Each structure stands twice: as structure tokens, then as C-alpha cells.
N, C-alpha and C positions, 0 to 999 in steps of 0.2 A: 516423668512425668509425662500429665494425661497430654491430649494433642490441646484440647483447650487451653489447659495451663500454658502450654507451648505456645501458642496462638496469642493468646491477653498478654506473654513477654512480649512477642515478636511485633504487636502493633504499641505492645507502651514506648519498645525501641525505635519504632516507625515513626512516633508522635514527635520521639526526644528528635528524630532528623531532622525532623519537619519542620519544625521549630526553631531550630541554629539555623536551620537558610531562610528563617522569615518568615513562615505562616504555622496555624494551626489548622487543627484537622477538623474540614466541614464534611467532606464526602463519607460518603460511609466506606469503612475499610474491611471490608469481607471477601477478596479477590483470591482465590488458593494459587499454587505457583503453576498450576496447570493452567486452570483460567485466563491466568497473564498471558500463557504461551497460546493457547486455543483462541484469545482475540486478534492477536497479531495471524494467525494462518488464519483464521476467518476471515482477513482483509486483505492479505496476499492472497489464499483463495485459488491453488490450480483449475479448478474448475469452472474459474469466472474467465483471468486473464489468460489463462493456460489454452482453453476452448476458444473463447472467444478471438484472440489474436493470431490463433493457432496458423491461419494465413498467411502472418506475418513474415513469420520463418518461412514456411514452407514454399512459398512463392518468391524466394529471394536464391535459394541453392539449395532446394531438395531438403533430401532427407540428413544433409551434415548439419542442417541449421539447427537440428532437433538433439541428432547424437553427438556432437561436439560442438556447437553452436551453444546447445542451453547449460551444460557443463561450465561453460566458460562465462555464461553470465550471473549463474549462480554463483561460482567462485567470488566476483567480484562482490555481488551482493551481501556473502557470506564478511568479505573482509568490510565494507561498510556497516555491516552490523557486527562485527568485533569491535572497532572503533565505536560504535554506539553504546555498546554495552558497558564498557569502560567510562565512559562519562554518565550515564543514566547512572550506574552504580553509585558512583562518588553523591548525584544529588540527582536521589529518585521524587524528581515532583510532576504534576499534571504541567500538558504542555513541555515539556522536557527540554525538547529541541533552543526553543526557544532561549529559555531558561543559560541553558548551556553555554548559549552564545555569549548572552550579556552577562555572563561571569567570567567567561573565559578572556572576550576580548570587548567589553563595552556593551556600552545602551546602544548603540550603532546598529552593532552587529547581532543584538537580540532581536531589536526592533524590525529589521531585514530578514532577517531566518523568520519571524513569527509570520511574514506576510510572505511569503515563499511557501513556507509550511501549511498554511490556511491556503493559500490559492491550490496549491497540489491536492489538498484535504477534499474540498470544496469540488474541483475538478475528477477527482479518480471519482467521488462518489456520483457524479454526473453519469461519468464513464461507464460506470459497475451497472448502474440500472439503466443506462441504454445499453450498455451492452445484453443484458437480463431482456429487456424489451425484444430487441435482435434474433438473440437466438430464439425464446421462446416461437415468434413468428416464425420465423425458417422452419424450428425442428418441431416444434409442437403445431405449427397454427394451420397445416393441412389436415392435421388428424382430426383437431378441432373445429376444423369448418371454414377459414380464417383465412382468407388472404389478401393482405394489406392492397395490392395493387388494384383489387376491386375498387378502393379508394382514390379520392382524387387528390392531387397532389397535396392540397390546403387540408382534405381529409385526414391522408395521411400524416403531416404535422400534428394535429389539432390530436389522434391519437395518439400517437406517441409522447406529446406533452401530459395529457391527462393520464396515461398508464404512469408514466414517471412519475408524476404527482401521486397517484393512488399508491403507488411500491415505497416513496418518501416517507410519506407520511404515514403511513405504517408503522414503518421501520422506527416513526420520532416517535410514534403513542410507545412501541415498547420500550427503548428508551426513555422515556419522560415516566414510566411506572416504576424505573427500580433499577438502580446494580444490578440487584438477586434479580433481578427476573432478565436482564440483558445478559446476564453471565450463564444463566441455564441455559440458554439462546445459542450461544457464542460456544460453549463448552459442549453442548451438544454436535454442533457447526463443527466441530474441531474434528470430533470422532467422522461425523458423518462426510465428511470431503477426505479423509484416509479411505474410507470403507468405500465410496462411490467409485475413486478412483482406484480402488482392488480389483471390483468386483470388473471394471469397464476394461482390464489392463487383462484379466485374464481371460472375458468373454473375447476381445481382440485376437491372442494369440491363439486362444482355441478353436475357433473360426475363420482365422486367416488360410487363404488359398495357399501359400505358399509362404515360407520366413525366409529373409533375403536378408543377414544382417550385415552386407556390403553395404546394401541402402544406406546405415545410421552412419557412415565415412563417406557416403558419396556426395561427389558435387555434382550438383545438372545447374544448368541456366533458364530459371523461372521467369525471368523479368519478363516485363510487358504484359505478363498474363494476369487476370482474362483480361482478352483481346479488347472487352467492349468497356472495362475500367481496370486497366492494371493496377496492381496493389506496387509493382515498383517500376520506375521508366526503363522504358529496354537499355541493356550496358554488357557488355562482353568485360568487365571485368567482374569477374568471380571473389577476387579475394573483397572486393568491395562492396559485392551483393551477398557475402557471408557477414560482413562488419553490422550492412542494415538489417539483417534477418538477425541480431543481437537484439534489438527493440524488443523481441518478443518474451525474451525473458527478464530484461531492463523494466516493461510494465507490470509482468507478472508480476514480480519481485517486489512489489511497494508497498507499504502498508506495515510493516514489521513495527514502525513508533509508535504502535499500536499500545505498546505494551508500556514502551514509558508514558504516554498520555494517561493511563489506568494506573500511573505510578505512585496515587495515592489512594489510590481503594483499593491495591495489593499487598497481602500479608508479607513481611518479609522482604519488603520493597525493594531494598540495595540488592542480595542477592535473587531474589525470582526474576527480576524485572528484565538482566543482561540474560537470565537464560531463557526466559521468554523470546526475548528479543534475536538469539542464533540458535535456536533451536529451531523457530518456527521456519526461519531458511532452510536451515538445513532439510527437516522434514521434508517442507514444501518441495527442497526441490530435488529430492532422491524420488518421488513418487513422481512427480511431476514429469521427471526425464521417465521414468520405467512406464508413467502412463502415453503419452506422447511420443516414445518412439511405439509403443504397442501401436499405435495410431498409423504409424510410416509404415510400419512392416505387414500391418494387416491391409493398407491398402491397393485393391486390383490391381492400379496403375496413378502413379506422382502423376504423370503429365496429367492425365484427365483431372484429377483431386485439385492440379495449380488452375488448370482452366474453369476450375468453379470458384475460383478467388476465396471471398469471405462463405463461402457454402460447401469449405471442402472440407474441415470436418465433422459435419454432418454428413453431405453425400458418401462418405467412406463406411461411418455407423449404418447406415442405410443397403450401403452395397454387400457388408458382410456377415449381418448380424441380423436373424429376425427380425420382424416388423414389429411385436409386443414387445422384444426386447431392445430395441434399439427406443420405441419411447418410455419404455418407463425407468432406462438411465436417460434419456433425455430430464425427463418429470425430477429425478433424483439432482442431475445438474441445475436443475432450476434453482429448486429447494438451497443449494447450497448459493448460487447467484443471489440470491434475496437476502440472505444470511449474512453473505458479505457485505451488501450495501447497509444492514442491521449495526455491523460490527464497526463499519467506518463511520456512521454516525457518532456513535462512542466516542468512537478517536480526535475527529472532528469539532466534535462540540468541547472536548475535554481542552483542546488548546483554547478556544474563542474564552473558555473560564477561565484561563490560567493569564491567559492576555490580558482581560478584560481585568483580573485580580491585581495586575502592575499599572494599570492604567493607559493598555493600550487600544482598546477601544472601551465603552461605554461602563462604569458601572456597574447600570444594571442585567450585564449581563455576565456577571459573576455571583449572583442572586443566585442562591441554593435552595430550591422547594423543602420547605420545613417537615412535609407529608414525605417526600421520595426522594429526599438527600440529593438527586439529580440538580445538573445545572439548568432547568427547564427551558430557560429563553434562550442559552447559547444553543441548547437543541434542537429548539424551532427556526432561529438563525440561520443555521449550517441548512436544514431543509429548503426553504424559502430559498437561498442562495443558488441550491443546487438546482433545482425546479427550473431559477429565473435561468440559469445556464444552458440548461439543454433548451430551452425554448428560444434560447441566443444561435447555440452551435449543435447542431446536431450529426454531425461525421465522426462517427462514432474511431476511427483512427486518428484522427486531426486530436480531438480530447485527448484520446492515452497516451499519446505524447507527449503532449504538455504536460500534463499532470505528471508523468515520470518524470520531466525534467524539472519543473519545479519542487519534485521530494528530493530529488536529487540533492539539489543546491541545498536545500532546510538538511539533508540526511550532513552532508560533506560539513557544509562552513563551521557546524562545531566541533570536527575533527582539524581540521582545515586551523583552526585560531588554539585547538588544543595542543599544536605543534609548536608554537612560540612559549604557550603557559606554562605548556609539564616540565615539571620540575624549576621552575622557575617559581610564579604566583601558584600555581597549582599544585603543591607536594601531599596533599591528603586522599588517597586513591580508596576506593570502596572495596567491598570484597573480590572484585571483578576486574583484576587489575592486567593487561598484557607485558606490562615491564619495560623491558628494549624493544621490546616489537610493536610497542605504540608507534612510535614514531614513524617506520619505514610502512605500515600499514596506512595512515593516512595520508600519508604521500601520493600511496598508489590511490586511495580513494580521491582524492584531489582530480589525480590525470587520468582513471576513468571516468569521473566528474564531464570532466573537459570534454572526452572522445561523446559520453552522451549527448551533450548539446551539439557537438557534429553533426553525430546522426540524425538528431531530432530535427534538424532545419530543410533535410534534403526534399528534394520533390516524390512525393506532390505533400508534402509537410510544410513545406518552405515558406507560407503564414508565419509557420508559429518562429521563427527568427526573430520577425517583427513584435510577436507578441511579449515575448521573454523580454528583448532588448527593449521594447517599450515600459516595461513592468519595471525591468533596472531602471530606467530613469525619471520615472511617475516616481519612485520610492527615494530615489534620492535628491528629488526634488521637495519631497513632501517631509525627508528628515529634514534637510536644510532651512525650509521655512515656517516647519512648523513644528513638528513631532520633537525636534530635538530640543525644545523649549516646555514641550508639555507632557513626556515620556519619561517618568521616572527608575522604572526599570525594576530589577527585581530590590527584595527589600535588605540583601545580604551579600558582601561582596567573596571571595576565596577568604580575602586576607579577615576580615569580620568575620567570619563562621568559625577558621581557625583560633581567633583570638579569645571566643567564646567559647571554644571548648579546652582550651586553655586556662581560663578560667573556670570551668567546670569540674577538670580536672584539682587544680586546687582548692 
């Protein structure tokens, strides 16, 4: 059977699955399995979160935060990805997380999951593009002759918002033009991330003045640094500081739900979506660990690097690499960060589209452009909200931590609800089936999410506690007094879907 005939067969099966779940095929289904993997790798983007949040790990316990903390954080994300993959395989729909929670636990849980995921996606888009701006100004600004400190405080704010608007607006334009163009860019991004990370790793290892592997398992107390604006408050508890350093991989490993959000545009979604979710985390984890370990090993002096705070990554590269090579790598990293934001617009807009389709948002937001077959209004709403959030909150670290909390809550809620439904109301699984491992892994997801919440509301991010609790209270009130009466939820429950399948079989 030819590839085109095989794809046609899989498309037909995808549409039948979508129909059983109560939806018709509106979006253009043209993404391959690799493209589905690439879009999640593009949003995770080790050259974005791994680079711009490098100091969050380094300024906790030094090299051990990378050598030991990164693999530990990656393991937690892999567990979340595996459980997410099982649910995505059974219910391959756009905006999947909200849909899964509604089916497994009821309309209210689905509605809450949708809002947590939307809040996380919009804030992570803001964090990505703010991080891109800060990285470019610090790494390439001197080379371009630009010094943000030459501007007044209000001028710096205006410049930041203007650049953010330009970045996000252009990313929206690419998305508006159609999934084929977006797919080409995210496919390129998947290769580009691994290529640049490999070149960076090799260059640092070759240029390092000496390689002390013991650095990767050595604990140093870098809390209270830099002196002017410490990344973490001074503490003598190395265990606690090590845990705080886990926020580096926690923020970096967000966005792998992009594979699920583009399920209705992926060929062979029941199999390719869970593969994309899990493989994106695994590949990013391995390449990210090698890259950041090389940064730690190449640093002439880790104490001096920690004193640079947010400038640690850029400072290490400048110290050990020739100027032309450092600038070239910085430009390559900036390109990857831009494409990371572009893929995030894709993911967030599909969430808005799916939620609006089921009555969670204005029906106008689920309209699909007849020319481009993209949810154009959803794309531009996400863009406007991300820009507005940037104008409201401009502290990168605070934005990145709160978006990680929101996203992991939305990731773990369906897994937690699946604990009760698994084997009871949820009996038909997709090709990706963890079997008896699903329940214990789902429990680990819930415990890990609780730990992430505790870590994410510690000083200097203690305001996040009120942000998250305020969001919970607001959602509870909105559901109680309004949404419970208006939100209809997905058109099919598990039971109804299974009844339909039995009728078709008869």
C-alpha cells in the first residue's frame, strides 16, 4: 500500500474516531507523526527555558542542580507525559486536556482544566517571548550596539512591550496562514533545536579549560547570589535549595500538550499523539542534560557564574568560546526561541477553539477560516492576551513559575480523574496503553504536582501563592453561580461513545 493510500486510510479512521466523540472534521488534517513530535519539542525548547532559566538551577546548589536535578525533573515530566499519552490515545481531540477531564470526571472538572490550561498557555507564551527579549538584549545587544539601560525605566517598559507585540504578532500571522506553513516551521524547529544544542555542547566541551565531571554531582550553596538581586534567598539547607533548583526542568518541560492540542490535525492521531508527547520529553531531556552539563563543565569558575545571576549562561559562553562562535550560537538560540513562541501560539489557539466549540467561550472563537482552515479568531485572541499579560507582569522568573504551576495542574487533573474512571466508566483504551502501570504513575503525577506547587510559591515567588489560590476561588465562584448552568461540555460521554461503537459493530 502506498503512503498516500495509507494516509487516506488513517485519515478516514481518525474522522470516524472524531465522529464517535461527537465532532466533525473542520481543521486540516495534514500533520505527520514527526510533525506532531516536532511541535511539542518546539514548545518545550531546551534552547528557551533551559537557557533563560539556567540560573534558577545554578544559583541553588551549583552543578548538582544540572547533573542530578535535571534528570530527576525529566523523570517526573516523563511520568506525566506517559499518563497524558494514555488518555490522549483514547480521546484524540483538539484541546484534549479539557475534553479528557470533562469525560472522565464531569463538566465542572473539564471546565476548570480548560481555564488552568488556557492560563498556563497564555502566560507561558508571554514568558517565552519575554525570555527571548531578555536573552537577545543581553547576548546580542552589545554586539548590535543596543543597551537597554540607556533608556529610562518607562522607556525600557515600552521597548519590552513593543518588541513582545512584534514577536507575538508575527507568530500569529504565521499561524493564521495555515497549519501547513506552521508545520514546516515547527518541523524545522525540531531539527534546529537538536542541531544547535549539539553544536553548543561539542563546542563547550572542546573549549573548556578543564573537565571536572565531579562538578555535576557536587553541591555548593549559591543562595543569596547575586548580591544585588538574589535568585534565591540565602539558606543553609542544601536539600531545600536542591528542590528549588528543580524549577529549572519544571519550567522547561512544559508545552508537550501541544501534541494533544493538534490531534485533530494529525494523521493517525491515536498512535502518533501519545508518541509525540512522550518522545518530545525524552529527546528534550537527554539533549538538554548534555547541553547544560557542558555549560557547567566549561565554566571557568562556578562561583563567578552564580554571581552573574541571570547572565550566567551568556557569561560562561563569552568566557570560553571565540567571540564569533558565541554570537553565532546566540543567534541560533534566538531563532529557536522565536519558533518556540510560534508553536505555543498554535497550541494555545487550538485550546481556545476546542473550548469555544463546546460552549466554554464565545462561539465566534471556534469559527474556522474557510481559506486557511485555521481558528483565526482564537489565534488573535491568544496573541492579544499574551501581549496584555506582558504589559501587566514583566518579571520573567515569576511569569515562568506561575505558568508551570497552571500547566501542570491542567496536565495532572485528567490523570487524577482517570484514577477513578479507569476500569470502571473508562474501559476502552487506545493503542497507547500503560495497563496496570497507569494507576501508580497517575498517583506519582498528583504527588509531584503538589511538590511543584509548594516550590513555586516560595520567596521570591511567594506572590504566586495568591495568584493560584485567587484563580481557584474565582473559578469555583464562576462555576457555582454561572458556568454550571451554561456550559454544556463535550457532546459525548464515555458511555455514549461506547454505546455508539457497539451499534456500529452490530
